[in-house]
Each structure stands twice: as structure tokens, then as C-alpha cells.
C-alpha positions as CSV (number, residue, x, y, z in Angstrom):
1,M,60.8,-40.2,7.0
2,D,60.8,-43.5,4.9
3,I,61.2,-45.8,8.3
4,L,58.1,-43.7,9.4
5,E,56.3,-44.1,6.5
6,F,57.0,-47.8,6.2
7,V,55.6,-48.0,9.7
8,L,52.5,-46.4,8.5
9,Q,51.8,-48.5,5.6
10,V,52.0,-52.1,7.9
11,V,49.7,-50.7,10.1
12,L,48.2,-49.3,7.0
13,G,47.8,-53.2,5.7
14,I,47.0,-54.6,9.3
15,T,44.1,-52.4,9.8
16,S,43.0,-52.6,7.2
17,V,42.7,-56.3,7.8
18,L,41.4,-57.2,10.9
19,L,38.3,-53.5,10.3
20,T,37.2,-56.3,7.3
21,L,37.0,-59.0,9.4
22,L,35.7,-57.4,12.6
23,I,32.9,-55.5,9.9
24,L,32.4,-58.8,8.9
25,L,31.8,-60.3,12.6
26,H,28.9,-57.8,13.0
27,K,25.6,-59.2,13.3
28,G,23.4,-59.6,10.1
29,R,19.6,-58.6,9.6
30,G,18.7,-61.2,7.9
31,G,21.4,-63.8,5.9
32,G,24.8,-62.9,4.8
33,L,28.4,-63.6,5.8
34,S,27.8,-63.3,9.4
35,D,25.1,-66.0,9.6
36,M,28.5,-68.0,9.0
37,F,30.4,-67.5,12.5
38,G,26.5,-68.6,13.8
39,G,24.6,-64.9,13.5
40,G,21.5,-66.4,12.8
41,M,21.7,-68.4,15.7
42,S,22.1,-65.7,17.9
43,S,18.6,-64.2,17.4
44,A,16.8,-67.6,18.3
45,V,19.2,-68.1,21.3
46,G,20.3,-64.5,22.5
47,S,22.9,-62.8,21.9
48,S,25.0,-61.5,24.0
49,G,24.9,-57.7,24.3
50,L,28.3,-56.7,25.8
51,A,29.7,-59.2,23.2
52,E,28.4,-56.7,21.0
53,R,29.0,-53.6,22.7
54,N,32.6,-54.5,22.5
55,L,33.3,-55.7,18.8
56,N,31.7,-52.4,17.8
57,R,33.7,-50.3,20.2
58,F,36.8,-51.8,18.7
59,T,36.0,-52.1,15.4
60,V,35.6,-48.6,15.8
61,V,39.0,-47.6,17.9
62,L,40.4,-49.6,14.7
63,A,38.7,-47.7,12.3
64,L,40.2,-44.1,14.0
65,V,43.5,-46.0,13.9
66,W,42.9,-46.8,10.4
67,F,41.4,-43.1,9.3
68,V,44.7,-41.7,10.6
69,A,47.1,-43.8,8.9
70,I,45.7,-42.9,5.6
71,V,45.6,-38.9,6.5
72,A,49.2,-39.7,8.0
73,L,50.3,-41.3,4.9
74,G,48.9,-38.6,3.5
75,L,50.6,-35.3,4.5
76,I,54.2,-37.5,4.2
77,T,53.8,-37.6,1.0
78,K,52.3,-34.3,0.2
79,F,55.0,-33.1,1.7
80,E,58.4,-34.9,0.5
81,V,61.2,-33.6,-0.6
82,I,62.8,-35.2,-3.3
């Protein structure tokens, strides 16, 4: 059980960092952190709808993995035998 808990903690750490980065890459609604990555210029040039949809999909899938890792770690902790 210790190996599974370690793997879930690593997955949780990696997905937390990646989820933060993906959320920051989303198109902003006016001067925010996404403008640092070119989000402000995309409204004048025209943004790619496909890229935004793929970013949304990756974010949702990663959020689900993050959620499952948290629930699994909680269940392991709750039912852990000393």
C-alpha cells in the first residue's frame, strides 16, 4: 500500500503543477496573466478555436485525474491499518 500511496502523491504533485500552468494559459477576459503569453494579441489577430478547445479538453482531463488522485489518497488514508 505504501507504493500506491507514493505513486498517487507523485501524480497529485505533477498534476497540480500542470493544472496550474494550463489554467494560466487560458484566454483571459482582459489584462491578466494570460496576456503575458500572447493572450492579449489573439483578440486582434483572431484566435484559433481548435487550440482553445484542445486546451479546455486537456484541462478537464487533467482536473479529473487530479480529483481521482485526491479521492484515492483520502480513501487510502481513511482505511489505512496501523
